[in-house]
DRENDO-1510 file (C-alpha; in Angstrom, 1 decimal, always signed):
<recs>
REC; n; res; u; v; w
REC; 1; UNK; +98.6; +99.5; +88.4 .
REC; 2; UNK; +97.3; +99.7; +91.9 .
REC; 3; UNK; +99.8; +101.0; +94.7 .
REC; 4; UNK; +100.0; +98.7; +97.7 .
REC; 5; UNK; +100.2; +100.5; +100.9 .
REC; 6; UNK; +100.3; +99.9; +104.4 .
REC; 7; UNK; +98.4; +101.9; +107.3 .
REC; 8; UNK; +100.6; +104.1; +109.3 .
REC; 9; UNK; +99.8; +105.6; +112.5 .
REC; 10; UNK; +102.3; +108.0; +113.7 .
REC; 11; UNK; +102.2; +109.7; +117.4 .
REC; 12; UNK; +104.2; +111.3; +119.9 .
REC; 13; UNK; +105.1; +108.8; +122.6 .
REC; 14; UNK; +105.9; +110.9; +126.1 .
REC; 15; UNK; +107.6; +107.9; +127.6 .
REC; 16; UNK; +110.7; +107.9; +125.3 .
REC; 17; UNK; +110.1; +111.6; +124.1 .
REC; 18; UNK; +110.1; +110.6; +120.7 .
REC; 19; UNK; +107.9; +110.1; +117.5 .
REC; 20; UNK; +106.6; +106.6; +116.8 .
REC; 21; UNK; +105.5; +105.4; +113.3 .
REC; 22; UNK; +103.4; +102.0; +113.6 .
REC; 23; UNK; +102.9; +99.9; +110.4 .
REC; 24; UNK; +99.5; +98.4; +111.4 .
REC; 25; UNK; +99.3; +95.3; +109.2 .
REC; 26; UNK; +102.9; +94.5; +110.2 .
REC; 27; UNK; +103.2; +95.7; +113.7 .
REC; 28; UNK; +106.5; +97.3; +112.9 .
REC; 29; UNK; +107.6; +100.4; +114.7 .
REC; 30; UNK; +109.9; +103.3; +113.5 .
REC; 31; UNK; +111.1; +105.9; +115.9 .
REC; 32; UNK; +112.8; +109.4; +115.4 .
REC; 33; UNK; +113.1; +112.8; +116.5 .
REC; 34; UNK; +110.2; +114.0; +114.1 .
REC; 35; UNK; +107.3; +112.7; +112.5 .
REC; 36; UNK; +109.4; +112.3; +109.3 .
REC; 37; UNK; +112.2; +110.6; +110.8 .
REC; 38; UNK; +110.2; +108.1; +112.6 .
REC; 39; UNK; +108.3; +107.2; +109.3 .
REC; 40; UNK; +111.7; +107.0; +107.7 .
REC; 41; UNK; +112.8; +104.6; +110.0 .
REC; 42; UNK; +109.7; +102.6; +109.8 .
REC; 43; UNK; +110.0; +102.3; +105.9 .
REC; 44; UNK; +113.6; +100.7; +106.3 .
REC; 45; UNK; +112.4; +98.3; +108.7 .
REC; 46; UNK; +109.4; +97.2; +106.3 .
REC; 47; UNK; +111.9; +96.9; +103.3 .
REC; 48; UNK; +114.2; +94.8; +105.9 .
REC; 49; UNK; +111.2; +92.7; +106.9 .
REC; 50; UNK; +110.0; +92.1; +103.4 .
REC; 51; UNK; +113.6; +90.8; +102.2 .
REC; 52; UNK; +113.9; +88.8; +105.4 .
REC; 53; UNK; +110.5; +87.0; +105.0 .
REC; 54; UNK; +111.6; +86.5; +101.2 .
REC; 55; UNK; +114.8; +85.1; +102.3 .
REC; 56; UNK; +113.3; +82.6; +104.7 .
REC; 57; UNK; +110.5; +82.0; +102.1 .
REC; 58; UNK; +107.9; +82.4; +105.0 .
REC; 59; UNK; +105.1; +84.7; +103.9 .
REC; 60; UNK; +103.8; +84.4; +107.7 .
REC; 61; UNK; +106.7; +86.9; +108.6 .
REC; 62; UNK; +105.1; +89.8; +106.8 .
REC; 63; UNK; +101.7; +90.2; +108.0 .
REC; 64; UNK; +101.5; +90.2; +112.0 .
REC; 65; UNK; +98.8; +92.9; +112.9 .
REC; 66; UNK; +99.3; +95.3; +115.5 .
REC; 67; UNK; +97.0; +95.7; +118.4 .
REC; 68; UNK; +93.5; +96.3; +117.6 .
REC; 69; UNK; +93.5; +99.3; +119.7 .
REC; 70; UNK; +96.0; +100.8; +117.4 .
REC; 71; UNK; +93.8; +100.1; +114.3 .
REC; 72; UNK; +90.8; +101.8; +116.2 .
REC; 73; UNK; +92.8; +104.9; +117.1 .
REC; 74; UNK; +94.0; +105.0; +113.4 .
REC; 75; UNK; +90.2; +104.8; +112.3 .
REC; 76; UNK; +89.3; +107.7; +114.7 .
REC; 77; UNK; +92.4; +110.0; +113.7 .
REC; 78; UNK; +91.7; +109.2; +110.0 .
REC; 79; UNK; +88.0; +110.3; +110.4 .
REC; 80; UNK; +89.1; +113.3; +111.9 .
REC; 81; UNK; +91.7; +114.2; +109.6 .
REC; 82; UNK; +88.9; +113.9; +106.5 .
REC; 83; UNK; +86.4; +116.0; +108.5 .
REC; 84; UNK; +89.3; +118.5; +108.9 .
REC; 85; UNK; +90.0; +118.3; +105.4 .
REC; 86; UNK; +86.3; +119.0; +104.3 .
REC; 87; UNK; +86.3; +122.1; +106.5 .
REC; 88; UNK; +89.7; +123.0; +105.0 .
REC; 89; UNK; +91.7; +122.8; +108.1 .
REC; 90; UNK; +95.3; +121.5; +108.2 .
REC; 91; UNK; +95.6; +117.8; +108.9 .
REC; 92; UNK; +98.1; +118.4; +111.6 .
REC; 93; UNK; +95.3; +120.4; +113.5 .
REC; 94; UNK; +94.0; +116.9; +114.3 .
REC; 95; UNK; +96.3; +116.7; +117.5 .
REC; 96; UNK; +99.4; +114.5; +118.2 .
REC; 97; UNK; +98.4; +111.8; +115.6 .
REC; 98; UNK; +99.0; +111.6; +111.8 .
REC; 99; UNK; +97.8; +108.9; +109.4 .
REC; 100; UNK; +99.3; +108.0; +106.2 .
REC; 101; UNK; +100.0; +105.1; +103.9 .
REC; 102; UNK; +103.4; +103.6; +103.3 .
REC; 103; UNK; +104.1; +102.2; +99.7 .
REC; 104; UNK; +105.4; +98.6; +99.6 .
REC; 105; UNK; +108.4; +98.4; +97.4 .
REC; 106; UNK; +108.0; +98.3; +93.5 .
REC; 107; UNK; +106.1; +96.0; +91.4 .
REC; 108; UNK; +109.2; +94.3; +90.1 .
REC; 109; UNK; +110.0; +93.7; +93.9 .
REC; 110; UNK; +106.8; +92.1; +94.9 .
REC; 111; UNK; +106.8; +90.1; +91.6 .
REC; 112; UNK; +109.8; +88.2; +93.1 .
REC; 113; UNK; +108.0; +87.3; +96.1 .
REC; 114; UNK; +106.7; +83.8; +96.0 .
REC; 115; UNK; +103.5; +83.1; +95.3 .
REC; 116; UNK; +101.1; +82.6; +98.4 .
REC; 117; UNK; +102.3; +86.1; +99.7 .
REC; 118; UNK; +98.7; +87.8; +99.9 .
REC; 119; UNK; +99.1; +91.6; +99.5 .
REC; 120; UNK; +96.3; +93.7; +99.9 .
REC; 121; UNK; +95.4; +96.9; +98.0 .
REC; 122; UNK; +94.7; +100.0; +100.3 .
</recs>
């Protein structure tokens, strides 16, 4: 079974003096003092949004893309991370940005979502 993941861009926001993690396909933003805390906050938000969408029986509440600039930045940072990996550098050496995937809930939860919800594989 393939795991379904959302693309996540994590960065340090100087204005709020905190880390921000963005689920690009859902335009949801988690915040925290560390990258891990912002990612955890985002994970909770994604679960809540999926549950709310299911409760409202409205699949359009799931996928609402973030601004295209964030997708472009994600692609750039991911490419740089892959280059660094091939050079055996640590991913953190890419700067203040981190790219990752956020797995959606288990397949049993996904199966409960009504037909018509289109989830794409990463």
